[in-house]
All heavy atoms as an XYZ file, in Angstrom:
624
protein
N      -8.886    125.180    175.011
C      -8.345    123.969    174.410
C      -7.309    124.343    173.352
O      -7.534    125.249    172.556
C      -9.445    123.167    173.735
C     -10.315    122.379    174.649
C     -11.264    121.533    173.835
C     -11.908    120.493    174.702
N     -12.811    119.641    173.953
N      -6.213    123.610    173.280
C      -5.218    123.891    172.241
C      -5.729    123.446    170.873
O      -6.532    122.523    170.756
C      -4.006    123.075    172.662
C      -4.532    122.006    173.555
C      -5.770    122.567    174.194
N      -5.254    124.129    169.846
C      -5.615    123.790    168.466
C      -5.027    122.434    168.101
O      -3.866    122.174    168.365
C      -5.075    124.863    167.521
C      -5.288    124.551    166.081
C      -6.534    124.710    165.503
C      -4.250    124.095    165.290
C      -6.750    124.428    164.176
C      -4.454    123.805    163.953
C      -5.700    123.975    163.399
N      -5.835    121.578    167.510
C      -5.357    120.259    167.085
C      -5.772    120.038    165.641
O      -6.941    119.873    165.350
C      -5.912    119.177    167.989
C      -5.418    119.326    169.417
C      -5.624    118.110    170.250
N      -5.146    116.904    169.609
C      -3.998    116.305    169.895
N      -3.207    116.799    170.801
N      -3.653    115.192    169.297
N      -4.792    120.035    164.761
C      -5.035    119.884    163.335
C      -5.741    118.573    163.021
O      -6.632    118.526    162.195
C      -3.715    119.975    162.569
C      -3.803    119.907    161.054
C      -4.635    121.060    160.522
C      -2.424    119.922    160.456
N      -5.391    117.509    163.708
C      -5.990    116.204    163.439
C      -7.505    116.262    163.623
O      -8.254    115.776    162.788
C      -5.362    115.123    164.338
C      -6.070    113.795    164.148
C      -3.881    114.981    164.043
N      -7.960    116.881    164.699
C      -9.397    116.978    164.932
C     -10.065    117.805    163.851
O     -11.137    117.479    163.379
C      -9.677    117.579    166.302
C      -9.391    116.643    167.440
C      -9.786    117.257    168.754
C      -9.505    116.298    169.897
N      -9.876    116.873    171.184
N      -9.421    118.882    163.423
C      -9.979    119.737    162.379
C     -10.116    118.961    161.074
O     -11.128    119.058    160.392
C      -9.095    120.968    162.170
C      -9.557    121.938    161.103
C     -10.896    122.550    161.483
C      -8.518    123.017    160.904
N      -9.132    118.162    160.731
C      -9.184    117.376    159.494
C     -10.334    116.382    159.531
O     -11.003    116.156    158.532
C      -7.838    116.656    159.253
C      -7.949    115.655    158.120
C      -6.753    117.674    158.950
N     -10.591    115.798    160.681
C     -11.689    114.849    160.782
C     -13.043    115.540    160.643
O     -13.987    114.968    160.117
C     -11.619    114.101    162.120
C     -10.427    113.168    162.290
C     -10.421    112.598    163.708
C     -10.455    112.049    161.271
N     -13.127    116.774    161.091
C     -14.384    117.513    161.021
C     -14.599    118.108    159.635
O     -15.694    118.083    159.097
C     -14.401    118.625    162.086
C     -14.390    118.012    163.481
C     -15.613    119.537    161.917
C     -14.145    119.018    164.590
N     -13.558    118.656    159.051
C     -13.648    119.352    157.764
C     -12.784    118.614    156.741
O     -11.601    118.881    156.620
C     -13.177    120.822    157.899
C     -13.375    121.557    156.587
C     -13.890    121.519    159.023
N     -13.343    117.681    155.998
C     -12.542    116.861    155.094
C     -12.247    117.495    153.728
O     -11.988    116.803    152.775
C     -13.404    115.605    154.932
C     -14.798    116.124    155.046
C     -14.726    117.239    156.056
N     -12.306    118.818    153.617
C     -12.062    119.475    152.338
C     -10.601    119.342    151.921
O      -9.713    119.412    152.743
C     -12.452    120.951    152.405
C     -13.893    121.152    152.694
N     -14.887    120.865    151.790
C     -14.524    121.588    153.811
C     -16.057    121.130    152.325
N     -15.873    121.564    153.559
N     -10.397    119.190    150.660
C      -9.064    119.031    150.098
C      -8.630    120.348    149.449
O      -8.587    120.464    148.233
C      -9.070    117.896    149.075
C      -9.460    116.548    149.645
C      -8.303    115.898    150.359
O      -7.252    115.699    149.781
N      -8.485    115.574    151.624
N      -8.302    121.348    150.266
C      -7.990    122.685    149.750
C      -6.721    122.717    148.905
O      -6.557    123.610    148.079
C      -7.898    123.730    150.884
C      -9.242    123.920    151.543
C      -6.842    123.349    151.894
N      -5.821    121.763    149.091
C      -4.590    121.704    148.303
C      -4.596    120.539    147.311
O      -3.541    120.129    146.831
C      -3.366    121.580    149.224
C      -3.152    122.773    150.105
C      -3.343    122.687    151.475
C      -2.754    123.984    149.571
C      -3.142    123.781    152.295
C      -2.550    125.086    150.378
C      -2.740    124.986    151.741
N      -5.771    120.023    146.994
C      -5.868    118.859    146.108
C      -5.124    119.117    144.804
O      -5.296    120.149    144.160
C      -7.334    118.540    145.808
C      -7.498    117.300    144.977
C      -8.939    116.973    144.737
C      -8.983    115.703    143.901
N     -10.252    115.448    143.332
N      -4.276    118.172    144.422
C      -3.492    118.212    143.187
C      -2.474    119.338    143.145
O      -1.925    119.621    142.084
C      -4.407    118.305    141.954
C      -5.346    117.110    141.841
O      -4.939    116.005    142.245
O      -6.469    117.293    141.364
N      -2.197    119.985    144.272
C      -1.185    121.049    144.325
C       0.127    120.481    144.844
O       0.142    119.685    145.773
C      -1.613    122.174    145.257
S      -2.982    123.147    144.661
N       1.218    120.903    144.212
C       2.543    120.557    144.695
C       3.236    121.850    145.092
O       3.195    122.833    144.357
C       3.338    119.819    143.627
C       2.749    118.465    143.306
C       3.588    117.686    142.324
O       4.136    118.292    141.389
O       3.691    116.474    142.507
N       3.852    121.843    146.260
C       4.465    123.049    146.796
C       5.897    122.784    147.218
O       6.213    121.720    147.759
C       3.669    123.561    147.998
C       2.234    123.965    147.682
C       1.284    122.850    148.050
C       1.868    125.236    148.388
N       6.749    123.773    146.991
C       8.119    123.758    147.492
C       8.186    124.760    148.632
O       7.749    125.897    148.490
C       9.118    124.141    146.390
C      10.499    124.396    146.913
C      11.244    123.361    147.439
C      11.033    125.670    146.915
C      12.519    123.591    147.952
C      12.290    125.915    147.415
C      13.042    124.870    147.940
N       8.713    124.340    149.785
C       8.757    125.176    150.973
C      10.175    125.657    151.239
O      11.103    124.852    151.302
C       8.264    124.387    152.192
C       6.914    123.682    152.041
C       6.613    122.857    153.288
C       5.817    124.682    151.767
N      10.357    126.978    151.411
C      11.663    127.501    151.786
C      11.844    127.327    153.293
O      10.867    127.180    154.033
C      11.811    128.977    151.368
O      10.819    129.746    152.031
C      11.694    129.134    149.858
N      13.084    127.359    153.781
C      13.349    126.987    155.181
C      12.779    127.898    156.259
O      12.479    127.433    157.347
C      14.873    126.989    155.269
C      15.389    127.112    153.900
C      14.289    127.583    153.020
N      12.636    129.187    156.014
C      12.314    130.118    157.095
C      10.859    130.559    157.142
O      10.541    131.594    157.705
C      13.231    131.337    157.008
C      14.673    130.979    157.054
N      15.273    130.474    158.191
C      15.632    130.989    156.105
C      16.539    130.216    157.939
N      16.785    130.514    156.684
N       9.966    129.767    156.574
C       8.542    130.121    156.591
C       7.958    129.905    157.981
O       8.507    129.167    158.792
C       7.749    129.306    155.540
C       7.901    127.805    155.784
C       8.162    129.696    154.147
C       7.028    126.951    154.914
N       6.839    130.566    158.247
C       6.115    130.402    159.507
C       4.667    130.080    159.188
O       4.052    130.825    158.435
C       6.189    131.686    160.349
C       7.551    131.961    160.900
C       8.021    130.869    161.850
O       7.235    130.324    162.628
N       9.284    130.525    161.763
N       4.076    129.016    159.704
C       4.706    127.983    160.506
C       5.846    127.322    159.735
O       5.912    127.417    158.511
C       3.593    126.996    160.789
C       2.395    127.437    160.047
C       2.682    128.740    159.417
N       6.714    126.645    160.456
C       7.900    126.023    159.874
C       7.579    124.956    158.834
O       6.440    124.493    158.722
N       8.593    124.558    158.064
C       8.384    123.582    156.983
C       7.740    122.267    157.427
O       6.893    121.728    156.722
C       9.789    123.348    156.440
C      10.521    124.606    156.749
C       9.966    125.074    158.071
N       8.110    121.758    158.587
C       7.537    120.480    159.034
C       6.032    120.623    159.283
O       5.239    119.792    158.851
C       8.238    119.987    160.295
C       7.772    118.616    160.694
C       8.448    118.060    161.902
N       9.574    118.848    162.360
C      10.254    118.634    163.468
N       9.920    117.629    164.235
N      11.250    119.380    163.829
N       5.641    121.707    159.977
C       4.215    121.926    160.236
C       3.460    122.237    158.951
O       2.338    121.768    158.754
C       4.018    123.063    161.242
C       4.511    122.697    162.633
O       4.534    121.490    162.961
O       4.871    123.615    163.391
N       4.074    123.027    158.070
C       3.421    123.343    156.791
C       3.222    122.090    155.952
O       2.191    121.932    155.296
C       4.232    124.379    156.011
C       4.053    125.788    156.506
S       2.364    126.398    156.313
C       2.265    126.539    154.543
N       4.198    121.193    155.975
C       4.060    119.942    155.220
C       2.849    119.158    155.724
O       2.060    118.638    154.927
C       5.327    119.104    155.344
C       5.261    117.826    154.545
C       6.557    117.048    154.612
C       6.441    115.889    153.656
N       7.101    114.702    154.035
N       2.681    119.100    157.038
C       1.530    118.405    157.614
C       0.228    119.051    157.162
O      -0.714    118.368    156.756
C       1.614    118.412    159.153
O       2.820    117.762    159.546
C       0.422    117.721    159.779
N       0.176    120.379    157.215
C      -1.023    121.111    156.805
C      -1.338    120.854    155.337
O      -2.481    120.559    154.966
C      -0.847    122.617    157.075
C      -0.795    122.878    158.581
C      -1.954    123.429    156.408
C      -0.301    124.261    158.960
N      -0.327    120.948    154.485
C      -0.516    120.755    153.042
C      -0.984    119.336    152.740
O      -1.912    119.122    151.958
C       0.786    121.090    152.294
C       1.042    122.609    152.367
C       0.733    120.607    150.845
C       2.446    123.007    152.009
N      -0.348    118.345    153.361
C      -0.732    116.955    153.111
C      -2.131    116.657    153.634
O      -2.875    115.908    153.006
C       0.314    116.016    153.699
C       1.617    116.061    152.904
C       2.738    115.250    153.523
O       2.630    114.827    154.701
O       3.748    115.053    152.820
N      -2.502    117.249    154.763
C      -3.864    117.063    155.278
C      -4.890    117.682    154.336
O      -6.034    117.241    154.284
C      -4.004    117.674    156.671
S      -3.211    116.705    157.957
N      -4.477    118.691    153.592
C      -5.362    119.349    152.636
C      -5.311    118.738    151.245
O      -5.833    119.302    150.292
N      -4.657    117.577    151.096
C      -4.656    116.874    149.826
C      -3.516    117.215    148.890
O      -3.460    116.718    147.771
N      -2.573    118.055    149.325
C      -1.443    118.432    148.473
C      -0.195    117.638    148.798
O      -0.216    116.732    149.639
N       0.897    117.984    148.142
C       2.172    117.343    148.432
C       3.283    118.385    148.380
O       3.157    119.429    147.751
C       2.450    116.201    147.453
O       2.492    116.690    146.135
N       4.371    118.072    149.073
C       5.528    118.957    149.137
C       6.644    118.325    148.326
O       6.917    117.133    148.436
C       5.966    119.154    150.612
C       7.250    119.958    150.690
C       4.857    119.833    151.397
N       7.291    119.147    147.473
C       8.398    118.637    146.670
C       9.715    119.150    147.248
O       9.762    120.173    147.923
C       8.257    119.020    145.176
C       8.283    120.532    144.982
C       6.992    118.415    144.595
C       8.317    120.956    143.513
N      10.799    118.426    146.953
C      12.125    118.786    147.448
C      12.739    119.877    146.580
O      12.253    120.172    145.477
C      13.056    117.570    147.422
O      13.280    117.192    146.062
C      12.485    116.407    148.221
N      13.825    120.440    147.063
C      14.538    121.464    146.296
C      15.037    120.892    144.970
O      14.943    121.540    143.930
C      15.703    122.018    147.111
C      16.439    123.135    146.409
C      17.518    123.761    147.276
O      17.694    123.352    148.439
O      18.182    124.681    146.779
N      15.553    119.677    144.995
C      16.030    119.044    143.750
C      14.892    118.870    142.751
O      15.068    119.092    141.557
C      16.676    117.687    144.044
C      18.030    117.813    144.727
O      18.646    118.901    144.638
O      18.466    116.837    145.353
N      13.725    118.461    143.234
C      12.575    118.322    142.339
C      12.171    119.666    141.750
O      11.872    119.774    140.564
C      11.392    117.706    143.078
C      11.590    116.249    143.441
C      10.500    115.733    144.359
O      10.128    116.399    145.328
N       9.991    114.549    144.063
N      12.162    120.719    142.571
C      11.797    122.055    142.091
C      12.795    122.549    141.053
O      12.405    123.069    139.998
C      11.711    123.029    143.266
N      14.091    122.374    141.312
C      15.109    122.807    140.357
C      15.012    122.026    139.054
O      15.189    122.581    137.969
C      16.507    122.663    140.964
C      16.820    123.634    142.100
C      18.154    123.298    142.741
C      16.806    125.069    141.601
N      14.702    120.741    139.148
C      14.520    119.937    137.939
C      13.350    120.423    137.101
O      13.409    120.450    135.873
N      12.289    120.833    137.756
C      11.100    121.324    137.036
C      11.405    122.617    136.285
O      10.921    122.828    135.185
C       9.957    121.588    138.002
C       9.485    120.375    138.740
C       8.174    119.861    138.180
N       7.765    118.698    138.926
C       6.837    118.708    139.861
N       6.191    119.804    140.143
N       6.537    117.605    140.496
N      12.189    123.495    136.897
C      12.497    124.789    136.287
C      13.281    124.596    134.981
O      13.178    125.397    134.063
C      13.271    125.682    137.284
C      13.759    126.955    136.632
C      12.388    126.012    138.470
N      14.035    123.521    134.888
C      14.854    123.271    133.702
C      14.044    122.711    132.533
O      14.529    122.662    131.415
C      16.006    122.324    134.057
C      16.948    122.953    135.061
C      18.001    121.994    135.560
O      18.124    120.874    135.080
N      18.772    122.415    136.537
N      12.818    122.305    132.782
C      11.943    121.782    131.735
C      11.265    122.967    131.036
O      10.858    123.913    131.701
C      10.878    120.832    132.351
C       9.867    120.388    131.315
C      11.547    119.644    133.002
N      11.150    122.948    129.712
C      10.463    124.048    129.024
C       9.058    124.280    129.598
O       8.356    123.344    129.965
C      10.380    123.562    127.573
C      11.504    122.592    127.436
C      11.641    121.931    128.789
N       8.672    125.536    129.684
C       7.424    125.929    130.350
C       6.207    125.191    129.826
O       5.328    124.818    130.597
C       7.231    127.438    130.220
N       6.131    124.952    128.528
C       4.943    124.297    127.979
C       4.840    122.825    128.386
O       3.774    122.233    128.300
C       4.887    124.451    126.457
C       6.024    123.794    125.701
C       7.273    124.664    125.578
O       7.274    125.800    126.082
O       8.248    124.187    124.980
N       5.940    122.233    128.855
C       5.910    120.832    129.284
C       6.070    120.679    130.793
O       6.041    119.574    131.320
C       7.033    120.055    128.592
C       6.832    119.927    127.107
C       7.782    118.933    126.440
N       8.875    118.477    127.246
C      10.173    118.646    126.934
N      10.507    119.264    125.833
N      11.113    118.185    127.710
N       6.226    121.773    131.497
C       6.505    121.760    132.933
C       5.236    121.506    133.744
O       4.207    122.117    133.521
C       7.089    123.115    133.327
C       7.512    123.210    134.762
C       8.055    124.586    135.105
N       9.019    125.023    134.123
C       9.277    126.290    133.836
N       8.633    127.258    134.458
N      10.163    126.597    132.926
N       5.333    120.603    134.710
C       4.236    120.389    135.651
C       4.306    121.527    136.671
O       5.351    121.746    137.283
C       4.386    119.041    136.343
C       3.235    118.701    137.248
C       3.384    117.302    137.813
C       2.208    116.987    138.714
N       2.355    115.684    139.334
N       3.223    122.269    136.860
C       3.283    123.429    137.749
C       3.448    123.069    139.224
O       3.033    122.002    139.662
C       1.945    124.128    137.511
C       1.048    123.059    137.004
C       1.908    122.068    136.283
N       4.088    123.980    139.959
C       4.198    123.869    141.406
C       4.243    125.276    141.980
O       4.458    126.248    141.259
C       5.434    123.055    141.822
C       6.753    123.712    141.518
C       7.420    124.435    142.487
C       7.337    123.600    140.265
C       8.636    125.037    142.211
C       8.552    124.193    139.982
C       9.207    124.909    140.962
N       4.024    125.376    143.273
C       4.011    126.663    143.959
C       5.169    126.729    144.941
O       5.553    125.719    145.520
C       2.690    126.859    144.721
C       1.495    126.802    143.820
C       0.841    125.597    143.581
C       1.030    127.936    143.180
C      -0.254    125.525    142.742
C      -0.069    127.884    142.331
C      -0.694    126.674    142.119
O      -1.776    126.604    141.285
N       5.712    127.926    145.132
C       6.786    128.139    146.100
C       6.212    128.924    147.277
O       5.586    129.961    147.082
C       7.960    128.925    145.471
C       9.035    129.223    146.509
C       8.537    128.154    144.278
N       6.430    128.407    148.480
C       6.007    129.094    149.695
C       7.271    129.641    150.338
O       8.163    128.885    150.720
C       5.285    128.135    150.672
C       4.870    128.878    151.931
C       4.093    127.483    149.995
N       7.352    130.973    150.437
C       8.553    131.592    150.988
C       8.172    132.707    151.947
O       7.066    133.241    151.887
C       9.436    132.134    149.878
C       8.746    133.199    149.060
C       9.605    133.652    147.947
N       8.893    134.666    147.171
C       9.311    135.139    146.041
N      10.422    134.707    145.529
N       8.624    136.055    145.415
N       9.127    133.055    152.792
C       8.869    134.135    153.730
C       9.242    135.470    153.082
O       9.869    135.515    152.033
C       9.666    133.928    155.027
C      11.152    133.967    154.779
O      11.657    133.089    154.058
O      11.801    134.877    155.287
N       8.836    136.539    153.707
C       9.071    137.882    153.165
C      10.561    138.160    152.988
O      10.976    138.792    152.021
C       8.431    138.923    154.075
C       8.448    140.303    153.514
C       7.596    141.219    154.405
N       7.466    142.521    153.855
C       6.617    142.889    152.905
N       5.805    142.002    152.408
N       6.564    144.114    152.467
N      11.394    137.688    153.898
C      12.828    137.924    153.811
C      13.400    137.313    152.532
O      14.196    137.940    151.840
C      13.545    137.345    155.051
C      15.047    137.543    155.102
C      15.387    139.034    155.115
C      15.622    136.876    156.333
N      13.008    136.096    152.196
C      13.483    135.472    150.955
C      13.071    136.284    149.746
O      13.777    136.349    148.755
C      12.923    134.055    150.803
C      13.627    133.061    151.686
O      14.567    133.389    152.390
N      13.163    131.833    151.666
N      11.923    136.916    149.811
C      11.422    137.708    148.699
C      12.318    138.911    148.433
O      12.551    139.282    147.306
C       9.986    138.190    148.998
C       9.390    139.049    147.919
C       8.994    138.505    146.716
C       9.257    140.415    148.105
C       8.449    139.289    145.716
C       8.707    141.211    147.112
C       8.317    140.641    145.921
O       7.794    141.418    144.941
N      12.853    139.492    149.495
C      13.662    140.701    149.355
C      15.085    140.418    148.946
O      15.801    141.319    148.550
C      13.627    141.502    150.661
C      12.245    141.997    151.083
C      12.324    142.644    152.466
C      11.693    142.988    150.070
N      15.547    139.201    149.044
C      16.939    138.874    148.692
C      17.131    138.771    147.205
O      16.307    138.435    146.449
C      17.357    137.569    149.362
C      17.462    137.721    150.855
C      17.853    136.418    151.535
O      17.860    135.356    150.888
O      18.134    136.483    152.721
């Protein structure tokens, strides 16, 4: 049987990304669209590049935290 995320979410209702906001770079695997689905099913949300850049400009003590998901190639650049 092929893997179906929808069925897994119905069986395992854990919110592994609860209250997490993530910014996704373009070349991640699985791709950004699939990762967004996975993150949202886990209770998190995905922010846009503009939102991420806006957050970086806020002083650290007042900044709402977020995570960046990137591929290895982006890391080396």
